[in-house]
N, C-alpha and C positions, 0 to 999 in steps of 0.2 A: 450572173449569181454559177458557182461551182462550184466542185469540193475537195480537191485539191490544186491550192495557189501555187501559177508557175513562178515560185521566188528564186530558182534555185542558183539563179545567177549565169549561168550559162547560157548566152545564147543561141538556142537551138532555131531550124527554118519555121516553124511554129508560133515557138515565143514573138522572132519578129515579123511575124504577118500579125499576130495579134497586138503588137504593141502598135505596130502603123497604123491600125484601127483603132484605136485608142487616142492617137494624137488626131486622125481624122476630124474622132466625133467624140473630141473632150469637153466640146460645149453643150452636149447633149448627155452625157452618161456621168447620171447621180450619183450612181457608186458603184463597186464592184466587190462583191461578198464573198467568202470562202470560209469553208470548213477545213475538215481534217486531223491541221496537226494538234487539236484538243487546248491551243495558246489562245490567250487575249492578245493579236496582233494585229498592226496596223504595219503594212508595208506601201514604200512611193513607187512609183514609175513613171519613171525618165525614159524620155522620146530617142528615137534615134538620130531624128536630122537635126534635133536642136541640142539634147541633153538637160531641157528643160520640162518640169515635170507635167507629166497628163494625164495622170489620176493617182489614187490610192487602195491598196487592196484591205478592205477592212476583213482581217481573217477574227472567227468568232469562236470563242471561248464553247466545250461542248457541254453538253447536259449528263453524258455518261460520266463515270467516275471510272478513273485509272489509276496506278499505281502509284505514282504521285503528283497528280493534281485533283483538283476539288470539281464538282459540276459548279458551273457557271453559263449565266444568261447576260443577255446584251439588247436593250431595248432602244432603238431609234426613237427620235424626233424627228421631224420630218413638216417642213412648210409645204400645208397645203397647196397652194399657190403656185410653188413652183419646182415641188419635187425635190428640195433639196433637204440634204439633211445637215440640222443644226445643230445637236446634240445625242451624246449618246450615257447612256448608264446601267 
């Protein structure tokens, strides 16, 4: 969970290390959550070695108003046995 999602598309040394960790622990990481953009977004993360998906960023909308956006909230349904996200609304 973080504030600013690293989705600029420009691979920095930091983002390469981050994706390497996501590749290594892809079976353990159940969700990657960010805010900051005030948009309701999702972004797929591809690995460096195989270009296969290794995760998804869930970029959450904001409860605060902005000039061109309405407040929003996202609620996740999680499987209690596996901690896997099964739905959201």
